[in-house]
N, CA, C and O atoms as a Tinker XYZ file with bonds, in Angstrom:
   232  protein
     1  N     -5.859000   13.832000  -12.532000    73     2
     2  CA    -5.991000   12.546000  -11.889000    64     1     3
     3  C     -4.947000   11.601000  -12.472000    63     2     4     5
     4  O     -4.769000   11.518000  -13.688000    81     3
     5  N     -4.273000   10.901000  -11.592000    73     3     6
     6  CA    -3.297000    9.913000  -12.019000    64     5     7
     7  C     -4.010000    8.615000  -12.379000    63     6     8     9
     8  O     -5.102000    8.342000  -11.880000    81     7
     9  N     -3.397000    7.825000  -13.235000    73     7    10
    10  CA    -3.955000    6.537000  -13.615000    64     9    11
    11  C     -4.182000    5.665000  -12.388000    63    10    12    13
    12  O     -5.172000    4.937000  -12.318000    81    11
    13  N     -3.249000    5.736000  -11.398000    73    11    14
    14  CA    -3.370000    4.906000  -10.199000    64    13    15
    15  C     -4.570000    5.275000   -9.351000    63    14    16    17
    16  O     -5.009000    4.471000   -8.529000    81    15
    17  N     -5.111000    6.469000   -9.527000    73    15    18
    18  CA    -6.290000    6.864000   -8.752000    64    17    19
    19  C     -7.457000    5.915000   -9.001000    63    18    20    21
    20  O     -8.273000    5.696000   -8.105000    81    19
    21  N     -7.549000    5.353000  -10.192000    73    19    22
    22  CA    -8.646000    4.413000  -10.476000    64    21    23
    23  C     -8.547000    3.201000   -9.574000    63    22    24    25
    24  O     -9.557000    2.737000   -9.043000    81    23
    25  N     -7.347000    2.684000   -9.396000    73    23    26
    26  CA    -7.158000    1.535000   -8.518000    64    25    27
    27  C     -7.440000    1.880000   -7.071000    63    26    28    29
    28  O     -8.020000    1.079000   -6.338000    81    27
    29  N     -7.033000    3.068000   -6.657000    73    27    30
    30  CA    -7.286000    3.521000   -5.290000    64    29    31
    31  C     -8.781000    3.689000   -5.069000    63    30    32    33
    32  O     -9.304000    3.304000   -4.023000    81    31
    33  N     -9.465000    4.258000   -6.041000    73    31    34
    34  CA   -10.915000    4.424000   -5.939000    64    33    35
    35  C    -11.618000    3.070000   -5.883000    63    34    36    37
    36  O    -12.574000    2.898000   -5.126000    81    35
    37  N    -11.150000    2.110000   -6.680000    73    35    38
    38  CA   -11.747000    0.774000   -6.641000    64    37    39
    39  C    -11.519000    0.131000   -5.277000    63    38    40    41
    40  O    -12.423000   -0.491000   -4.721000    81    39
    41  N    -10.318000    0.280000   -4.744000    73    39    42
    42  CA   -10.018000   -0.252000   -3.408000    64    41    43
    43  C    -10.964000    0.327000   -2.371000    63    42    44    45
    44  O    -11.530000   -0.413000   -1.566000    81    43
    45  N    -11.139000    1.627000   -2.380000    73    43    46
    46  CA   -12.032000    2.279000   -1.415000    64    45    47
    47  C    -13.474000    1.824000   -1.598000    63    46    48    49
    48  O    -14.184000    1.602000   -0.617000    81    47
    49  N    -13.910000    1.685000   -2.841000    73    47    50
    50  CA   -15.295000    1.282000   -3.108000    64    49    51
    51  C    -15.556000   -0.171000   -2.692000    63    50    52    53
    52  O    -16.614000   -0.491000   -2.151000    81    51
    53  N    -14.583000   -1.038000   -2.953000    73    51    54
    54  CA   -14.805000   -2.459000   -2.695000    64    53    55
    55  C    -14.461000   -2.867000   -1.277000    63    54    56    57
    56  O    -15.061000   -3.802000   -0.746000    81    55
    57  N    -13.509000   -2.190000   -0.649000    73    55    58
    58  CA   -13.017000   -2.607000    0.665000    64    57    59
    59  C    -13.125000   -1.520000    1.720000    63    58    60    61
    60  O    -12.672000   -1.703000    2.850000    81    59
    61  N    -13.725000   -0.381000    1.359000    73    59    62
    62  CA   -13.734000    0.785000    2.233000    64    61    63
    63  C    -14.404000    0.598000    3.576000    63    62    64    65
    64  O    -14.089000    1.322000    4.521000    81    63
    65  N    -15.320000   -0.354000    3.691000    73    63    66
    66  CA   -16.003000   -0.575000    4.963000    64    65    67
    67  C    -15.277000   -1.579000    5.855000    63    66    68    69
    68  O    -15.664000   -1.769000    7.008000    81    67
    69  N    -14.239000   -2.218000    5.340000    73    67    70
    70  CA   -13.512000   -3.229000    6.105000    64    69    71
    71  C    -12.466000   -2.580000    7.009000    63    70    72    73
    72  O    -11.968000   -1.490000    6.727000    81    71
    73  N    -12.146000   -3.268000    8.091000    73    71    74
    74  CA   -11.036000   -2.864000    8.944000    64    73    75
    75  C     -9.953000   -3.918000    8.804000    63    74    76    77
    76  O    -10.230000   -5.116000    8.878000    81    75
    77  N     -8.725000   -3.475000    8.602000    73    75    78
    78  CA    -7.595000   -4.390000    8.463000    64    77    79
    79  C     -6.464000   -3.923000    9.365000    63    78    80    81
    80  O     -6.379000   -2.750000    9.728000    81    79
    81  N     -5.611000   -4.851000    9.713000    73    79    82
    82  CA    -4.434000   -4.505000   10.521000    64    81    83
    83  C     -3.261000   -4.211000    9.595000    63    82    84    85
    84  O     -3.271000   -4.572000    8.418000    81    83
    85  N     -2.272000   -3.561000   10.140000    73    83    86
    86  CA    -1.068000   -3.323000    9.346000    64    85    87
    87  C     -0.328000   -4.631000    9.099000    63    86    88    89
    88  O      0.371000   -4.770000    8.095000    81    87
    89  N     -0.476000   -5.589000   10.007000    73    87    90
    90  CA     0.127000   -6.912000    9.784000    64    89    91
    91  C     -0.500000   -7.558000    8.550000    63    90    92    93
    92  O      0.213000   -8.128000    7.724000    81    91
    93  N     -1.827000   -7.475000    8.415000    73    91    94
    94  CA    -2.502000   -8.015000    7.235000    64    93    95
    95  C     -2.011000   -7.304000    5.978000    63    94    96    97
    96  O     -1.719000   -7.945000    4.969000    81    95
    97  N     -1.923000   -5.979000    6.044000    73    95    98
    98  CA    -1.451000   -5.202000    4.896000    64    97    99
    99  C     -0.028000   -5.608000    4.517000    63    98   100   101
   100  O      0.280000   -5.774000    3.337000    81    99
   101  N      0.832000   -5.765000    5.511000    73    99   102
   102  CA     2.216000   -6.172000    5.245000    64   101   103
   103  C      2.257000   -7.528000    4.546000    63   102   104   105
   104  O      3.034000   -7.716000    3.610000    81   103
   105  N      1.432000   -8.474000    4.990000    73   103   106
   106  CA     1.384000   -9.789000    4.351000    64   105   107
   107  C      0.922000   -9.687000    2.902000    63   106   108   109
   108  O      1.460000  -10.369000    2.030000    81   107
   109  N     -0.066000   -8.844000    2.640000    73   107   110
   110  CA    -0.552000   -8.667000    1.272000    64   109   111
   111  C      0.515000   -8.024000    0.387000    63   110   112   113
   112  O      0.664000   -8.397000   -0.776000    81   111
   113  N      1.248000   -7.070000    0.927000    73   111   114
   114  CA     2.329000   -6.441000    0.156000    64   113   115
   115  C      3.429000   -7.451000   -0.150000    63   114   116   117
   116  O      3.966000   -7.470000   -1.257000    81   115
   117  N      3.767000   -8.293000    0.830000    73   115   118
   118  CA     4.777000   -9.338000    0.590000    64   117   119
   119  C      4.306000  -10.296000   -0.503000    63   118   120   121
   120  O      5.068000  -10.644000   -1.405000    81   119
   121  N      3.057000  -10.714000   -0.414000    73   119   122
   122  CA     2.516000  -11.631000   -1.424000    64   121   123
   123  C      2.529000  -10.986000   -2.807000    63   122   124   125
   124  O      2.857000  -11.640000   -3.797000    81   123
   125  N      2.170000   -9.694000   -2.876000    73   123   126
   126  CA     2.164000   -8.989000   -4.153000    64   125   127
   127  C      3.571000   -8.937000   -4.749000    63   126   128   129
   128  O      3.750000   -9.173000   -5.944000    81   127
   129  N      4.570000   -8.628000   -3.916000    73   127   130
   130  CA     5.944000   -8.548000   -4.418000    64   129   131
   131  C      6.448000   -9.933000   -4.831000    63   130   132   133
   132  O      7.200000  -10.053000   -5.799000    81   131
   133  N      6.042000  -10.973000   -4.108000    73   131   134
   134  CA     6.432000  -12.329000   -4.511000    64   133   135
   135  C      5.907000  -12.649000   -5.909000    63   134   136   137
   136  O      6.597000  -13.282000   -6.707000    81   135
   137  N      4.691000  -12.209000   -6.197000    73   135   138
   138  CA     4.089000  -12.456000   -7.508000    64   137   139
   139  C      4.552000  -11.475000   -8.578000    63   138   140   141
   140  O      4.504000  -11.779000   -9.770000    81   139
   141  N      5.004000  -10.287000   -8.144000    73   139   142
   142  CA     5.377000   -9.197000   -9.062000    64   141   143
   143  C      6.686000   -8.569000   -8.616000    63   142   144   145
   144  O      6.687000   -7.433000   -8.142000    81   143
   145  N      7.803000   -9.277000   -8.757000    73   143   146
   146  CA     9.080000   -8.769000   -8.236000    64   145   147
   147  C      9.523000   -7.440000   -8.842000    63   146   148   149
   148  O     10.323000   -6.727000   -8.236000    81   147
   149  N      9.027000   -7.101000  -10.005000    73   147   150
   150  CA     9.390000   -5.818000  -10.611000    64   149   151
   151  C      8.868000   -4.635000   -9.796000    63   150   152   153
   152  O      9.350000   -3.515000   -9.959000    81   151
   153  N      7.901000   -4.868000   -8.930000    73   151   154
   154  CA     7.312000   -3.808000   -8.121000    64   153   155
   155  C      7.923000   -3.718000   -6.724000    63   154   156   157
   156  O      7.391000   -3.018000   -5.863000    81   155
   157  N      9.027000   -4.413000   -6.494000    73   155   158
   158  CA     9.653000   -4.412000   -5.170000    64   157   159
   159  C     10.007000   -3.005000   -4.702000    63   158   160   161
   160  O      9.719000   -2.652000   -3.558000    81   159
   161  N     10.621000   -2.201000   -5.553000    73   159   162
   162  CA    11.032000   -0.849000   -5.153000    64   161   163
   163  C      9.838000    0.050000   -4.855000    63   162   164   165
   164  O      9.838000    0.696000   -3.807000    81   163
   165  N      8.823000    0.134000   -5.709000    73   163   166
   166  CA     7.680000    0.988000   -5.359000    64   165   167
   167  C      6.954000    0.535000   -4.091000    63   166   168   169
   168  O      6.511000    1.370000   -3.303000    81   167
   169  N      6.830000   -0.780000   -3.887000    73   167   170
   170  CA     6.177000   -1.268000   -2.682000    64   169   171
   171  C      7.015000   -0.915000   -1.460000    63   170   172   173
   172  O      6.473000   -0.523000   -0.427000    81   171
   173  N      8.326000   -1.052000   -1.570000    73   171   174
   174  CA     9.220000   -0.670000   -0.470000    64   173   175
   175  C      9.066000    0.810000   -0.143000    63   174   176   177
   176  O      8.997000    1.185000    1.028000    81   175
   177  N      9.012000    1.643000   -1.163000    73   175   178
   178  CA     8.843000    3.086000   -0.942000    64   177   179
   179  C      7.511000    3.399000   -0.281000    63   178   180   181
   180  O      7.454000    4.230000    0.625000    81   179
   181  N      6.432000    2.744000   -0.721000    73   179   182
   182  CA     5.122000    2.953000   -0.115000    64   181   183
   183  C      5.133000    2.516000    1.340000    63   182   184   185
   184  O      4.647000    3.242000    2.206000    81   183
   185  N      5.678000    1.340000    1.620000    73   183   186
   186  CA     5.714000    0.832000    2.989000    64   185   187
   187  C      6.529000    1.746000    3.892000    63   186   188   189
   188  O      6.125000    2.020000    5.022000    81   187
   189  N      7.664000    2.217000    3.410000    73   187   190
   190  CA     8.492000    3.132000    4.201000    64   189   191
   191  C      7.767000    4.440000    4.440000    63   190   192   193
   192  O      7.814000    4.973000    5.548000    81   191
   193  N      7.101000    4.967000    3.432000    73   191   194
   194  CA     6.343000    6.214000    3.576000    64   193   195
   195  C      5.246000    6.049000    4.613000    63   194   196   197
   196  O      5.070000    6.908000    5.477000    81   195
   197  N      4.502000    4.942000    4.533000    73   195   198
   198  CA     3.436000    4.694000    5.508000    64   197   199
   199  C      3.995000    4.548000    6.918000    63   198   200   201
   200  O      3.406000    5.047000    7.876000    81   199
   201  N      5.121000    3.872000    7.046000    73   199   202
   202  CA     5.726000    3.664000    8.360000    64   201   203
   203  C      6.182000    4.968000    9.003000    63   202   204   205
   204  O      6.195000    5.083000   10.228000    81   203
   205  N      6.550000    5.936000    8.198000    73   203   206
   206  CA     7.132000    7.178000    8.710000    64   205   207
   207  C      6.172000    8.378000    8.693000    63   206   208   209
   208  O      6.613000    9.511000    8.881000    81   207
   209  N      4.891000    8.152000    8.475000    73   207   210
   210  CA     3.933000    9.257000    8.378000    64   209   211
   211  C      3.962000   10.197000    9.581000    63   210   212   213
   212  O      3.808000   11.408000    9.427000    81   211
   213  N      4.156000    9.654000   10.753000    73   211   214
   214  CA     4.119000   10.480000   11.964000    64   213   215
   215  C      5.470000   11.071000   12.351000    63   214   216   217
   216  O      5.553000   11.809000   13.333000    81   215
   217  N      6.518000   10.767000   11.611000    73   215   218
   218  CA     7.839000   11.334000   11.920000    64   217   219
   219  C      7.828000   12.838000   11.707000    63   218   220   221
   220  O      7.214000   13.344000   10.768000    81   219
   221  N      8.504000   13.531000   12.578000    73   219   222
   222  CA     8.667000   14.977000   12.412000    64   221   223
   223  C      9.594000   15.235000   11.232000    63   222   224   225
   224  O     10.631000   14.591000   11.079000    81   223
   225  N      9.195000   16.186000   10.410000    73   223   226
   226  CA    10.059000   16.581000    9.299000    64   225   227
   227  C     11.076000   17.569000    9.813000    63   226   228   229
   228  O     10.749000   18.454000   10.605000    81   227
   229  N     12.317000   17.422000    9.363000    73   227   230
   230  CA    13.383000   18.340000    9.814000    64   229   231
   231  C     13.372000   19.619000    9.039000    63   230   232
   232  O     14.197000   20.498000    9.287000    81   231
């Protein structure tokens, strides 16, 4: 188990019954990066990965 799994598990436990839009998620990611600029690259990678989930792999 990765250390980040604890945060993911907390997210699922606390917010798992909620429905959110990707627009809401994008706003939260922007706000997080504004407060934590050192995390810009990992957030960018996560957002790009999520955006491309349905792309066919070559």
